C-alpha positions as CSV (number, residue, x, y, z in Angstrom):
1,M,-77.4,67.5,14.9
2,F,-74.2,67.6,14.1
3,K,-74.6,64.3,11.9
4,K,-76.5,66.4,9.5
5,L,-73.8,68.9,9.2
6,N,-71.4,66.7,8.4
7,I,-71.4,65.8,4.2
8,T,-68.8,63.8,2.4
9,C,-66.7,65.4,0.3
10,K,-68.4,63.8,-3.3
11,Q,-71.5,65.7,-1.3
12,A,-69.1,68.8,-0.7
13,V,-68.3,68.8,-4.5
14,A,-71.8,68.9,-5.4
15,I,-73.1,71.7,-3.0
16,C,-69.7,73.5,-4.4
17,D,-70.8,73.4,-8.1
18,K,-74.2,74.7,-6.5
19,S,-73.3,77.3,-4.8
20,Q,-71.0,78.5,-7.6
21,Y,-74.4,78.9,-9.6
22,K,-76.5,80.5,-6.6
23,E,-78.4,77.2,-6.0
24,A,-77.2,76.3,-2.5
25,T,-79.7,76.9,0.0
26,F,-78.0,78.4,3.6
27,F,-78.3,75.2,5.3
28,E,-76.3,73.8,2.7
29,K,-73.2,76.7,2.4
30,I,-73.0,75.7,6.4
31,Q,-72.3,72.3,6.1
32,L,-69.4,73.2,2.8
33,N,-67.8,75.5,5.0
34,I,-67.7,73.2,7.8
35,H,-66.3,70.2,5.6
36,F,-64.1,73.2,4.8
37,L,-62.6,73.4,8.2
38,C,-61.3,69.1,7.8
39,C,-61.1,68.8,4.4
40,K,-58.2,70.9,2.8
41,I,-58.7,69.2,-0.8
42,C,-62.3,70.4,-1.0
43,T,-61.4,73.5,0.2
44,K,-58.8,73.4,-2.8
45,Y,-61.1,72.0,-5.4
46,S,-63.8,74.8,-4.4
47,K,-60.8,77.6,-5.3
48,Q,-59.3,75.7,-8.2
49,N,-63.4,75.8,-9.3
50,V,-63.5,79.5,-9.0
51,F,-60.7,80.4,-10.7
52,L,-61.7,78.2,-13.6
53,T,-65.5,79.7,-13.8
54,K,-63.7,83.1,-13.8
55,L,-61.3,82.3,-17.0
56,C,-64.4,80.9,-18.7
57,R,-67.2,83.9,-17.8
58,N,-63.7,86.6,-19.0
59,K,-63.2,84.3,-22.4
60,S,-67.0,84.5,-22.7
61,N,-68.1,88.0,-22.4
62,D,-64.7,88.8,-24.4
63,D,-66.2,86.9,-27.2
64,K,-69.8,88.6,-26.6
65,K,-68.1,92.0,-26.6
66,K,-66.6,91.2,-30.3
67,Q,-69.2,89.2,-31.4
68,I,-67.2,86.8,-32.2
69,S,-67.0,82.5,-32.2
70,L,-66.9,81.3,-28.8
71,C,-64.5,78.7,-29.9
72,M,-60.8,79.1,-28.6
73,T,-57.6,79.6,-30.7
74,P,-54.8,77.4,-30.5
75,S,-53.0,80.6,-28.9
76,E,-56.0,81.4,-26.7
77,K,-55.8,77.7,-25.4
78,E,-52.1,78.1,-24.6
79,F,-52.7,81.1,-23.0
80,L,-55.7,79.6,-20.2
81,K,-53.3,76.5,-20.2
82,K,-50.4,79.2,-18.9
83,E,-52.4,80.7,-16.1
84,I,-53.4,77.9,-14.6
85,E,-50.1,76.6,-14.9
86,K,-49.0,79.9,-13.4
87,R,-51.3,79.9,-10.4
88,Y,-51.5,76.3,-9.5
89,V,-47.6,74.9,-9.9
90,K,-46.6,76.7,-7.4
91,E,-48.9,75.4,-4.3
């Protein structure tokens, strides 16, 4: 039974991505959380992935409200870069 719960980092990344879009099964989420207990790298990947998705969603929602192009300006790219650095350079 334990072999079914043990997954590789590659599988964890795939499940993490699926989970973010509500496509992961309950069993996959259990596998992922067990993997997070012993793998801090995948835990960090998951947190970073969630953060980047939120940034992109906020940008996309703002663009839809303003009814403008979905392309980012250089200043917007710089803002996102600074946000990412501010959050992850500390770690």
